[in-house]
C-alpha positions, 0 to 999 in steps of 0.5 A: 203566103210567100216564102219570106213571110213564112220566115217572119211568121215562124219568128212571130209565133212566140208572141201568141200565134200557133200552127195549123196543119191545113193552113200553116202558121196563124197569128193572134192579133198583136200590134207589131210595135208591142211584139218588137218592144217585148223582144227588145226587153227580153234581149236587154242585158242587166246593167253593169256595176262595180263590186268592191272587195275588202280583204280582212285577216291578212297575217302578213304583208308579204307576197301577193293576194289573188282575188277571183270573181266567178259567175259559173260554178264549173270554174270555182275555186280555181283562180287560174280558170277565172277570166282575166277581167274577173281576176286581180293579183295585188301586192299584199301590202296594198290590200288595206283599201278595197279592190274594185272589179268594174263593169260586172253584170248583176247575178249570182257570183262567188269570190275566192281569195288566196294569200300567196305569201311566198309569191310562187303563184300557187296555193301551198298545202301540207301533206294532207292537202290543207292550205299553208297559206291564207284562203277565203270565200265571199260568204266567209263560211269555209268548209272544214274538210274539203275545198269550197264549192260554188254554192258555199261562196255564192251571193246575189250581186245586185249592182251596188254592194260590196263584199268583205272576205276574211282570210283563214290560215290553218 
């Protein structure tokens, strides 16, 4: 077998072949079209869709509201770590309509929302670390004595759904 054929053979082992010490790679009879089609299907990304986020419980229309969508637990809930396409800052007086994130992939997501009432770009807290400004997550189940984890806010986004986030002020 020529050198180029070994490279192809190694790539096709995943569709049902094997390897024998004496004769090298061997293949089960598989139609090339079927093998190519199965590889294309595995590489097809999930369709992109829009996610509409509704904010509830805003105590005042002053300041900004930061809405951040996360697909990775490592970044949650730090909105500064969210990619720009997954983070929107809107004026608090304009959140009466849903905020739409366009072109998101389906999968497990989590949303964090901060009402930055004084517009200083950060979450203000008291001396105990309890937020002085409104916060919320996609499941509306904020933990009482700690920052929320990705798992606290995670939901399955299937492409046609919206989320409603209720802000909490302590």
